[in-house]
PASEBA-1860 file (N, C-alpha, C; in nm, 3 decimals):
! residues 265
1> MSLLARLA> 1.523/1.533/-2.723/1.547/1.391/-2.648/1.490/1.277/-2.685 ~ 1.547/1.170/-2.686/1.508/1.041/-2.753/1.413/0.967/-2.642 ~ 1.334/0.891/-2.723/1.233/0.809/-2.606/1.284/0.735/-2.524 ~ 1.382/0.664/-2.560/1.450/0.586/-2.470/1.482/0.681/-2.320 ~ 1.545/0.797/-2.369/1.618/0.859/-2.259/1.486/0.957/-2.202 ~ 1.370/0.938/-2.245/1.250/1.014/-2.168/1.184/0.917/-2.060 ~ 1.202/0.790/-2.107/1.127/0.691/-2.025/1.229/0.613/-1.954 ~ 1.352/0.647/-1.956/1.443/0.571/-1.877/1.424/0.575/-1.725
9> PHLPYVRR> 1.397/0.696/-1.679/1.383/0.704/-1.522/1.284/0.634/-1.504 ~ 1.145/0.597/-1.575/1.059/0.542/-1.523/1.056/0.389/-1.534 ~ 1.146/0.340/-1.609/1.137/0.186/-1.645/1.146/0.109/-1.510 ~ 1.223/0.147/-1.438/1.220/0.048/-1.322/1.111/0.010/-1.229 ~ 1.031/0.143/-1.241/0.903/0.151/-1.174/0.785/0.085/-1.252 ~ 0.791/0.085/-1.369/0.691/0.005/-1.455/0.722/-0.125/-1.464 ~ 0.853/-0.195/-1.444/0.892/-0.304/-1.447/0.847/-0.375/-1.288 ~ 0.847/-0.304/-1.185/0.817/-0.317/-1.063/0.657/-0.351/-1.081
17> YARALTGD> 0.585/-0.246/-1.121/0.444/-0.261/-1.138/0.382/-0.391/-1.208 ~ 0.475/-0.410/-1.325/0.408/-0.530/-1.414/0.475/-0.665/-1.354 ~ 0.558/-0.681/-1.272/0.580/-0.789/-1.184/0.483/-0.831/-1.095 ~ 0.430/-0.683/-1.016/0.317/-0.704/-0.919/0.141/-0.763/-0.978 ~ 0.176/-0.686/-1.080/0.050/-0.733/-1.138/0.012/-0.845/-1.214 ~ 0.161/-0.940/-1.276/0.136/-1.036/-1.326/0.143/-1.174/-1.227 ~ 0.234/-1.139/-1.126/0.305/-1.232/-1.024/0.434/-1.308/-1.081 ~ 0.499/-1.236/-1.184/0.635/-1.283/-1.228/0.717/-1.185/-1.281
25> QATGDNYV> 0.833/-1.156/-1.240/0.907/-1.060/-1.350/0.917/-1.085/-1.480 ~ 0.927/-1.234/-1.510/0.980/-1.248/-1.673/0.829/-1.233/-1.755 ~ 0.713/-1.255/-1.673/0.611/-1.227/-1.734/0.599/-1.074/-1.769 ~ 0.613/-0.994/-1.643/0.594/-0.867/-1.630/0.668/-0.779/-1.754 ~ 0.809/-0.835/-1.762/0.896/-0.759/-1.826/0.835/-0.803/-1.975 ~ 0.801/-0.886/-2.028/0.749/-0.953/-2.178/0.644/-0.820/-2.194 ~ 0.551/-0.803/-2.102/0.460/-0.691/-2.119/0.542/-0.537/-2.144 ~ 0.621/-0.539/-2.057/0.686/-0.397/-2.083/0.786/-0.369/-2.234
33> RVALEALA> 0.845/-0.505/-2.233/0.895/-0.489/-2.380/0.829/-0.479/-2.499 ~ 0.711/-0.563/-2.500/0.597/-0.548/-2.597/0.558/-0.383/-2.613 ~ 0.528/-0.333/-2.518/0.491/-0.187/-2.496/0.613/-0.105/-2.538 ~ 0.724/-0.126/-2.508/0.830/-0.032/-2.554/0.846/-0.043/-2.715 ~ 0.827/-0.198/-2.751/0.848/-0.190/-2.899/0.743/-0.108/-2.974 ~ 0.623/-0.136/-2.912/0.504/-0.065/-2.997/0.536/0.091/-3.005 ~ 0.572/0.132/-2.910/0.611/0.268/-2.883/0.722/0.315/-2.998 ~ 0.838/0.224/-3.007/0.941/0.249/-3.107/0.909/0.255/-3.225
41> AGELQLSP> 0.823/0.150/-3.301/0.758/0.126/-3.410/0.650/0.225/-3.439 ~ 0.600/0.298/-3.335/0.490/0.397/-3.383/0.343/0.359/-3.370 ~ 0.335/0.207/-3.344/0.214/0.159/-3.311/0.119/0.221/-3.205 ~ 0.200/0.266/-3.114/0.143/0.322/-2.993/0.211/0.485/-2.973 ~ 0.170/0.595/-2.902/0.221/0.695/-2.905/0.200/0.727/-2.733 ~ 0.295/0.807/-2.681/0.273/0.861/-2.538/0.193/0.978/-2.559 ~ 0.070/0.986/-2.464/-0.029/1.078/-2.493/0.043/1.242/-2.442 ~ 0.035/1.305/-2.513/0.092/1.465/-2.486/0.005/1.527/-2.359
49> EMTPRVAL> -0.103/1.485/-2.352/-0.181/1.545/-2.258/-0.148/1.477/-2.106 ~ -0.064/1.379/-2.087/-0.045/1.305/-1.958/0.121/1.333/-1.940 ~ 0.161/1.308/-1.832/0.290/1.331/-1.780/0.351/1.196/-1.855 ~ 0.498/1.197/-1.890/0.545/1.104/-1.965/0.537/0.955/-1.865 ~ 0.558/0.957/-1.717/0.542/0.851/-1.677/0.391/0.802/-1.650 ~ 0.289/0.883/-1.640/0.152/0.850/-1.655/0.128/0.815/-1.794 ~ 0.188/0.850/-1.891/0.175/0.791/-2.005/0.221/0.668/-2.066 ~ 0.339/0.637/-2.021/0.414/0.530/-1.996/0.325/0.416/-1.952
57> YHVFHAIW> 0.246/0.428/-1.830/0.185/0.324/-1.798/0.062/0.299/-1.873 ~ -0.005/0.407/-1.902/-0.104/0.409/-2.026/-0.073/0.320/-2.111 ~ 0.031/0.349/-2.167/0.066/0.231/-2.284/0.090/0.109/-2.247 ~ 0.133/0.063/-2.160/0.158/-0.045/-2.080/0.025/-0.129/-2.066 ~ -0.097/-0.033/-2.022/-0.224/-0.101/-1.992/-0.271/-0.129/-2.138 ~ -0.244/-0.023/-2.249/-0.305/-0.090/-2.371/-0.256/-0.189/-2.420 ~ -0.132/-0.239/-2.397/-0.075/-0.378/-2.422/-0.135/-0.487/-2.366 ~ -0.179/-0.419/-2.221/-0.220/-0.548/-2.144/-0.387/-0.587/-2.149
65> ATTGARLE> -0.455/-0.465/-2.218/-0.595/-0.483/-2.278/-0.591/-0.564/-2.385 ~ -0.511/-0.539/-2.497/-0.477/-0.603/-2.614/-0.469/-0.740/-2.615 ~ -0.408/-0.790/-2.512/-0.372/-0.930/-2.503/-0.478/-0.997/-2.447 ~ -0.558/-0.917/-2.362/-0.683/-0.994/-2.276/-0.609/-1.026/-2.154 ~ -0.500/-0.986/-2.127/-0.422/-1.020/-1.971/-0.455/-1.184/-1.971 ~ -0.403/-1.240/-2.086/-0.405/-1.403/-2.105/-0.297/-1.467/-1.977 ~ -0.221/-1.373/-1.926/-0.110/-1.410/-1.818/-0.168/-1.422/-1.682 ~ -0.286/-1.407/-1.677/-0.353/-1.402/-1.542/-0.352/-1.534/-1.501
73> DMSGIRGR> -0.322/-1.637/-1.562/-0.334/-1.788/-1.541/-0.192/-1.823/-1.451 ~ -0.171/-1.843/-1.324/-0.089/-1.884/-1.250/0.011/-2.012/-1.278 ~ -0.055/-2.084/-1.339/0.001/-2.228/-1.338/0.123/-2.225/-1.370 ~ 0.174/-2.120/-1.469/0.326/-2.134/-1.519/0.408/-2.104/-1.406 ~ 0.367/-2.036/-1.310/0.453/-2.010/-1.205/0.414/-2.021/-1.048 ~ 0.340/-2.127/-1.049/0.301/-2.210/-0.929/0.374/-2.250/-0.849 ~ 0.423/-2.208/-0.715/0.498/-2.268/-0.649/0.614/-2.168/-0.634 ~ 0.648/-2.070/-0.677/0.771/-1.966/-0.706/0.702/-1.842/-0.650
81> EDDTTRRL> 0.563/-1.816/-0.631/0.507/-1.673/-0.579/0.506/-1.690/-0.452 ~ 0.543/-1.579/-0.395/0.538/-1.524/-0.249/0.397/-1.497/-0.195 ~ 0.408/-1.487/-0.067/0.269/-1.445/-0.002/0.191/-1.368/-0.078 ~ 0.258/-1.232/-0.073/0.213/-1.090/-0.144/0.153/-1.147/-0.274 ~ 0.219/-1.213/-0.365/0.161/-1.225/-0.515/0.057/-1.313/-0.489 ~ 0.043/-1.427/-0.393/-0.062/-1.485/-0.389/-0.188/-1.424/-0.328 ~ -0.172/-1.321/-0.259/-0.281/-1.233/-0.231/-0.315/-1.126/-0.336 ~ -0.207/-1.117/-0.387/-0.261/-1.009/-0.541/-0.349/-1.109/-0.619
89> MRIAPRSR> -0.314/-1.220/-0.665/-0.379/-1.281/-0.762/-0.539/-1.304/-0.736 ~ -0.571/-1.317/-0.604/-0.696/-1.335/-0.573/-0.788/-1.195/-0.562 ~ -0.717/-1.084/-0.593/-0.803/-0.978/-0.600/-0.818/-0.973/-0.748 ~ -0.962/-0.910/-0.797/-1.003/-0.912/-0.927/-0.890/-0.831/-1.015 ~ -0.898/-0.866/-1.107/-0.761/-0.808/-1.219/-0.778/-0.622/-1.206 ~ -0.911/-0.582/-1.241/-0.930/-0.409/-1.245/-0.933/-0.362/-1.115 ~ -0.954/-0.451/-1.013/-0.922/-0.383/-0.870/-0.805/-0.377/-0.819 ~ -0.745/-0.498/-0.887/-0.546/-0.512/-0.860/-0.491/-0.399/-0.936
97> QAFLLTAL> -0.535/-0.383/-1.023/-0.458/-0.253/-1.105/-0.468/-0.125/-1.023 ~ -0.583/-0.090/-0.992/-0.609/0.045/-0.936/-0.547/0.048/-0.805 ~ -0.556/-0.050/-0.726/-0.472/-0.067/-0.584/-0.337/-0.046/-0.624 ~ -0.295/-0.129/-0.711/-0.136/-0.124/-0.689/-0.081/0.035/-0.770 ~ -0.159/0.070/-0.878/-0.111/0.220/-0.905/-0.127/0.294/-0.787 ~ -0.201/0.272/-0.689/-0.240/0.406/-0.621/-0.132/0.365/-0.467 ~ -0.153/0.261/-0.441/-0.071/0.181/-0.315/0.076/0.173/-0.339 ~ 0.105/0.098/-0.457/0.252/0.045/-0.482/0.320/0.180/-0.560
105> EGFTPSEA> 0.252/0.228/-0.673/0.301/0.328/-0.765/0.289/0.466/-0.738 ~ 0.203/0.504/-0.644/0.221/0.654/-0.568/0.113/0.724/-0.665 ~ 0.061/0.655/-0.755/-0.020/0.748/-0.848/-0.171/0.793/-0.764 ~ -0.162/0.936/-0.809/-0.324/0.991/-0.740/-0.466/0.878/-0.815 ~ -0.573/0.870/-0.761/-0.669/0.828/-0.823/-0.721/0.899/-0.943 ~ -0.678/1.023/-0.952/-0.721/1.086/-1.100/-0.601/1.041/-1.207 ~ -0.474/1.031/-1.163/-0.388/0.952/-1.274/-0.421/0.820/-1.300 ~ -0.461/0.749/-1.192/-0.469/0.590/-1.221/-0.589/0.606/-1.307
113> AQILDAEP> -0.706/0.707/-1.303/-0.819/0.693/-1.379/-0.762/0.740/-1.559 ~ -0.647/0.793/-1.545/-0.607/0.856/-1.696/-0.551/0.713/-1.723 ~ -0.471/0.632/-1.664/-0.385/0.529/-1.669/-0.498/0.392/-1.733 ~ -0.603/0.380/-1.675/-0.695/0.283/-1.685/-0.810/0.334/-1.764 ~ -0.813/0.452/-1.848/-0.931/0.490/-1.903/-1.065/0.486/-1.842 ~ -1.052/0.528/-1.745/-1.151/0.502/-1.628/-1.207/0.644/-1.564 ~ -1.317/0.651/-1.523/-1.360/0.749/-1.446/-1.328/0.759/-1.312 ~ -1.242/0.870/-1.247/-1.215/0.861/-1.107/-1.304/0.792/-0.999
121> RDVDRLIA> -1.444/0.836/-1.026/-1.517/0.757/-0.929/-1.537/0.596/-0.943 ~ -1.499/0.562/-1.050/-1.481/0.430/-1.089/-1.361/0.346/-1.024 ~ -1.224/0.414/-1.025/-1.117/0.401/-0.957/-1.125/0.382/-0.822 ~ -1.230/0.476/-0.751/-1.241/0.475/-0.589/-1.327/0.358/-0.564 ~ -1.401/0.345/-0.650/-1.466/0.180/-0.627/-1.401/0.088/-0.638 ~ -1.312/0.065/-0.745/-1.195/-0.059/-0.736/-1.104/-0.063/-0.611 ~ -1.066/0.042/-0.590/-0.970/0.050/-0.468/-1.036/-0.009/-0.384 ~ -1.149/0.074/-0.328/-1.243/0.015/-0.217/-1.250/-0.140/-0.220
129> DAQADIDT> -1.265/-0.195/-0.339/-1.328/-0.325/-0.347/-1.196/-0.422/-0.324 ~ -1.064/-0.363/-0.350/-0.957/-0.428/-0.342/-0.919/-0.411/-0.187 ~ -0.946/-0.301/-0.131/-0.923/-0.286/0.030/-0.984/-0.391/0.090 ~ -1.126/-0.427/0.042/-1.243/-0.468/0.123/-1.181/-0.657/0.115 ~ -1.143/-0.672/-0.010/-1.062/-0.791/-0.006/-0.943/-0.827/0.071 ~ -0.843/-0.714/0.084/-0.764/-0.734/0.160/-0.774/-0.744/0.313 ~ -0.888/-0.674/0.367/-0.899/-0.644/0.492/-0.956/-0.787/0.554 ~ -1.039/-0.830/0.447/-1.106/-0.969/0.500/-1.015/-1.089/0.510
137> ELATDVLI> -0.911/-1.086/0.439/-0.808/-1.176/0.446/-0.724/-1.182/0.552 ~ -0.698/-1.032/0.541/-0.568/-0.988/0.667/-0.636/-0.938/0.776 ~ -0.750/-0.991/0.830/-0.790/-0.940/0.968/-0.701/-0.959/1.063 ~ -0.646/-0.888/1.147/-0.551/-0.876/1.230/-0.604/-0.811/1.379 ~ -0.499/-0.832/1.505/-0.532/-0.770/1.628/-0.445/-0.629/1.627 ~ -0.521/-0.530/1.666/-0.436/-0.385/1.641/-0.428/-0.325/1.793 ~ -0.318/-0.266/1.797/-0.288/-0.190/1.934/-0.314/-0.051/1.863 ~ -0.362/0.049/1.965/-0.388/0.168/1.946/-0.322/0.248/2.037
145> IEDEAIIS> -0.206/0.316/2.015/-0.100/0.423/2.089/-0.176/0.532/2.064 ~ -0.253/0.625/2.178/-0.298/0.761/2.153/-0.369/0.774/2.266 ~ -0.320/0.901/2.298/-0.358/0.965/2.450/-0.502/1.058/2.442 ~ -0.548/1.086/2.312/-0.661/1.154/2.334/-0.798/1.060/2.322 ~ -0.866/1.061/2.393/-0.971/0.948/2.405/-1.062/0.953/2.288 ~ -1.108/1.071/2.246/-1.198/1.096/2.121/-1.146/1.035/2.026 ~ -0.994/1.076/2.009/-0.941/1.009/1.866/-0.921/0.873/1.857 ~ -0.884/0.838/1.992/-0.863/0.678/2.017/-0.983/0.601/1.981
153> ADIESLVK> -1.090/0.648/2.003/-1.245/0.597/1.978/-1.251/0.615/1.841 ~ -1.241/0.721/1.777/-1.256/0.738/1.603/-1.172/0.619/1.548 ~ -1.036/0.619/1.584/-0.975/0.516/1.529/-1.004/0.378/1.570 ~ -1.064/0.361/1.690/-1.082/0.203/1.732/-1.229/0.153/1.615 ~ -1.299/0.287/1.592/-1.435/0.252/1.505/-1.368/0.224/1.382 ~ -1.293/0.297/1.334/-1.253/0.273/1.184/-1.169/0.123/1.174 ~ -1.089/0.105/1.258/-1.040/-0.051/1.257/-1.155/-0.155/1.275 ~ -1.218/-0.148/1.363/-1.365/-0.252/1.367/-1.437/-0.256/1.212
161> ELGHRVTG> -1.431/-0.124/1.149/-1.518/-0.129/1.036/-1.467/-0.194/0.935 ~ -1.320/-0.206/0.925/-1.271/-0.315/0.830/-1.244/-0.441/0.875 ~ -1.301/-0.510/0.992/-1.293/-0.620/1.015/-1.180/-0.652/1.111 ~ -1.108/-0.596/1.185/-0.993/-0.600/1.264/-1.055/-0.591/1.381 ~ -0.955/-0.656/1.495/-0.981/-0.656/1.650/-0.914/-0.562/1.719 ~ -0.962/-0.488/1.797/-0.866/-0.382/1.877/-0.863/-0.453/1.998 ~ -0.713/-0.522/2.038/-0.686/-0.577/2.161/-0.618/-0.521/2.243 ~ -0.574/-0.385/2.227/-0.520/-0.281/2.318/-0.513/-0.160/2.291
169> TATTHAEA> -0.527/-0.067/2.378/-0.518/0.072/2.349/-0.433/0.118/2.472 ~ -0.328/0.236/2.428/-0.257/0.262/2.539/-0.214/0.418/2.539 ~ -0.201/0.470/2.626/-0.194/0.640/2.628/-0.067/0.671/2.661 ~ 0.050/0.561/2.703/0.176/0.611/2.737/0.307/0.505/2.668 ~ 0.426/0.545/2.701/0.515/0.456/2.633/0.505/0.324/2.721 ~ 0.497/0.358/2.833/0.492/0.213/2.920/0.362/0.111/2.899 ~ 0.251/0.202/2.891/0.132/0.113/2.855/0.148/0.048/2.729 ~ 0.188/0.110/2.627/0.203/0.057/2.484/0.320/-0.083/2.491
177> VDAVARHR> 0.443/-0.081/2.545/0.497/-0.170/2.593/0.464/-0.286/2.681 ~ 0.381/-0.257/2.754/0.321/-0.370/2.829/0.181/-0.442/2.762 ~ 0.117/-0.365/2.699/0.029/-0.425/2.592/0.070/-0.502/2.497 ~ 0.193/-0.481/2.457/0.267/-0.569/2.377/0.282/-0.702/2.413 ~ 0.346/-0.705/2.517/0.393/-0.791/2.615/0.270/-0.908/2.657 ~ 0.144/-0.832/2.710/0.040/-0.930/2.715/-0.025/-0.982/2.612 ~ -0.029/-0.884/2.494/-0.102/-0.949/2.352/-0.016/-0.915/2.240 ~ 0.037/-1.008/2.171/0.108/-0.962/2.033/0.014/-0.911/1.942
185> PGLVLADI> 0.026/-0.765/1.883/-0.084/-0.713/1.776/-0.010/-0.764/1.642 ~ -0.101/-0.737/1.520/-0.071/-0.774/1.403/-0.037/-0.620/1.322 ~ -0.089/-0.522/1.398/-0.056/-0.387/1.353/-0.067/-0.289/1.459 ~ 0.012/-0.193/1.441/0.028/-0.063/1.560/-0.018/0.064/1.466 ~ -0.114/0.125/1.558/-0.133/0.284/1.512/-0.088/0.354/1.623 ~ 0.006/0.433/1.592/0.056/0.528/1.712/0.076/0.665/1.662 ~ 0.041/0.752/1.787/0.058/0.894/1.806/0.195/0.901/1.839 ~ 0.259/1.033/1.827/0.394/1.049/1.862/0.397/1.097/2.014
193> QLADGSSG> 0.327/1.211/2.056/0.318/1.273/2.168/0.196/1.205/2.266 ~ 0.252/1.167/2.393/0.184/1.079/2.445/0.147/1.150/2.577 ~ 0.026/1.057/2.648/-0.013/1.169/2.779/0.096/1.200/2.895 ~ 0.168/1.109/2.915/0.264/1.168/3.013/0.399/1.260/2.963 ~ 0.388/1.284/2.857/0.519/1.351/2.791/0.619/1.256/2.733 ~ 0.579/1.116/2.744/0.670/1.013/2.663/0.659/1.037/2.507 ~ 0.706/0.956/2.464/0.708/0.956/2.301/0.695/0.820/2.234 ~ 0.579/0.843/2.158/0.513/0.710/2.070/0.623/0.662/1.972
201> IEAVKEIL> 0.725/0.749/1.932/0.825/0.693/1.832/0.918/0.611/1.935 ~ 0.948/0.647/2.046/1.036/0.560/2.135/0.977/0.422/2.165 ~ 0.847/0.445/2.196/0.753/0.321/2.248/0.773/0.211/2.123 ~ 0.758/0.299/1.993/0.745/0.181/1.881/0.844/0.125/1.852 ~ 0.982/0.190/1.880/1.117/0.166/1.863/1.149/0.035/1.941 ~ 1.078/0.044/2.067/1.110/-0.045/2.160/1.023/-0.185/2.114 ~ 0.875/-0.136/2.084/0.831/-0.273/2.030/0.852/-0.346/1.920 ~ 0.913/-0.252/1.844/0.972/-0.346/1.687/1.114/-0.420/1.730
209> KQIDVPVI> 1.173/-0.398/1.853/1.278/-0.486/1.900/1.233/-0.613/1.935 ~ 1.105/-0.613/1.943/1.047/-0.744/1.986/0.964/-0.833/1.908 ~ 0.902/-0.752/1.832/0.816/-0.819/1.716/0.832/-0.715/1.570 ~ 0.818/-0.816/1.451/0.854/-0.735/1.340/0.667/-0.730/1.279 ~ 0.645/-0.591/1.322/0.499/-0.552/1.303/0.481/-0.431/1.195 ~ 0.389/-0.429/1.093/0.378/-0.308/1.068/0.334/-0.168/1.151 ~ 0.362/-0.076/1.117/0.317/0.061/1.214/0.280/0.177/1.125 ~ 0.153/0.239/1.186/0.110/0.344/1.129/0.111/0.463/1.184
217> FITAFPER> 0.186/0.568/1.166/0.187/0.677/1.271/0.093/0.776/1.224 ~ -0.011/0.825/1.330/-0.108/0.939/1.313/-0.078/1.044/1.400 ~ -0.037/1.170/1.353/0.014/1.261/1.451/-0.016/1.407/1.379 ~ -0.006/1.471/1.492/-0.021/1.628/1.428/0.127/1.694/1.443 ~ 0.211/1.607/1.479/0.353/1.658/1.490/0.433/1.561/1.340 ~ 0.413/1.559/1.211/0.474/1.493/1.121/0.626/1.520/1.119 ~ 0.664/1.645/1.156/0.802/1.697/1.149/0.891/1.650/1.223 ~ 0.851/1.567/1.350/0.930/1.503/1.441/0.980/1.349/1.383
225> LLTGERPE> 0.907/1.306/1.260/0.964/1.194/1.210/1.024/1.226/1.086 ~ 0.979/1.329/1.000/1.043/1.364/0.870/1.162/1.454/0.876 ~ 1.260/1.391/0.953/1.393/1.476/0.998/1.502/1.427/0.899 ~ 1.487/1.309/0.825/1.624/1.264/0.767/1.705/1.215/0.853 ~ 1.685/1.207/0.990/1.796/1.142/1.058/1.794/1.010/1.081 ~ 1.671/0.939/1.064/1.643/0.802/1.099/1.563/0.739/0.976 ~ 1.545/0.610/0.976/1.459/0.561/0.900/1.332/0.626/0.900 ~ 1.247/0.692/0.768/1.136/0.737/0.816/1.021/0.655/0.784
233> PTFLITKP> 0.914/0.668/0.863/0.801/0.582/0.815/0.727/0.557/0.697 ~ 0.698/0.445/0.657/0.636/0.421/0.533/0.474/0.485/0.542 ~ 0.440/0.466/0.628/0.281/0.530/0.682/0.290/0.620/0.785 ~ 0.263/0.744/0.726/0.245/0.842/0.833/0.135/0.947/0.796 ~ 0.021/0.962/0.857/-0.079/1.011/0.867/-0.100/1.140/0.949 ~ -0.130/1.286/0.888/-0.134/1.374/0.969/-0.272/1.423/1.029 ~ -0.287/1.451/1.138/-0.403/1.484/1.212/-0.424/1.627/1.159 ~ -0.555/1.651/1.158/-0.664/1.592/1.144/-0.672/1.481/1.010
241> FQPETVKA> -0.701/1.378/1.044/-0.707/1.267/0.937/-0.841/1.268/0.863 ~ -0.844/1.193/0.724/-0.963/1.146/0.665/-0.960/0.997/0.713 ~ -1.092/0.949/0.755/-1.094/0.808/0.765/-1.075/0.731/0.650 ~ -1.087/0.766/0.535/-1.058/0.697/0.395/-0.899/0.684/0.396 ~ -0.850/0.796/0.444/-0.695/0.762/0.452/-0.617/0.676/0.547 ~ -0.687/0.670/0.650/-0.674/0.562/0.754/-0.703/0.470/0.727 ~ -0.800/0.406/0.661/-0.871/0.273/0.578/-0.740/0.218/0.513 ~ -0.712/0.316/0.402/-0.618/0.271/0.292/-0.499/0.246/0.353
249> AISQALFF> -0.447/0.338/0.437/-0.301/0.317/0.504/-0.313/0.153/0.570 ~ -0.421/0.139/0.633/-0.412/0.008/0.700/-0.403/-0.118/0.602 ~ -0.474/-0.096/0.505/-0.492/-0.221/0.398/-0.335/-0.218/0.333 ~ -0.296/-0.121/0.296/-0.180/-0.099/0.231/-0.055/-0.159/0.358 ~ -0.046/-0.129/0.465/0.031/-0.157/0.577/0.044/-0.330/0.599 ~ -0.094/-0.378/0.604/-0.076/-0.513/0.620/-0.079/-0.589/0.483 ~ -0.075/-0.547/0.358/-0.058/-0.601/0.248/0.077/-0.641/0.233 ~ 0.155/-0.501/0.247/0.305/-0.497/0.190/0.411/-0.537/0.306
257> HPARQKAA> 0.355/-0.514/0.419/0.463/-0.549/0.511/0.522/-0.710/0.483 ~ 0.637/-0.703/0.471/0.700/-0.834/0.438/0.716/-0.990/0.533 ~ 0.701/-0.901/0.667/0.711/-1.061/0.750/0.570/-1.028/0.822 ~ 0.486/-0.965/0.783/0.359/-0.963/0.834/0.332/-1.089/0.924 ~ 0.287/-1.105/1.054/0.253/-1.221/1.136/0.115/-1.182/1.219 ~ 0.022/-1.289/1.174/-0.102/-1.272/1.224/-0.057/-1.308/1.406 ~ -0.133/-1.229/1.479/-0.102/-1.227/1.624/-0.167/-1.375/1.700 ~ -0.104/-1.411/1.781/-0.159/-1.507/1.850/-0.300/-1.510/1.898
265> A> -0.357/-1.610/1.896/-0.498/-1.614/1.936/-0.504/-1.593/2.065
END
């Protein structure tokens, strides 16, 4: 199999990553092109110890490091970047890389460590640094839809640790819709099975008819969402959950939601 054939399935994704990392598609594509040329010329090789996708991103980062990431300067694209790009560019480059590799590209921290020639513990620290920057900038009002009091309290504690404000809690569909009518949240964390037998899914669907807001489902019944019969949620956490998983999902949901609006004061 030719080199191009091996890498072709992964090229759209490395282009996406390069665009997010540099803030501009043309700039990102230049890095990808140089990486492919270096592979074709034999100047760099895909590591046989990595999967093809991990190895391709590793080569991309070798090129990035060789150039000294000179294209960090946003002056050439100022005025054309969107809100997400501006937020990304305010994150330190190394933390930005670790965050994007895991949050956008779906690599595990171990794979990201291979790509970045770093230790896994260092990648974890970089991701935490990026999440802290994001949470500080995007602090918002949060609605928690959860009928188990202890779990609701645990989620509220996590939300507050990240610097967000819990402005509403609900245990039923009706309470959730009423809470949104009283105070518009910037993020919703929702269970599926609620106190009176009502559905968190239906509550969220009704809320999304009123406002465009990122939603994270935290549930013991993920199979009720992963049916293939409706658009499946981007952020789905299974109970019992790990606190760091919830924190990471909150950062990612707020950062990547295209029409995220801050809740009214």
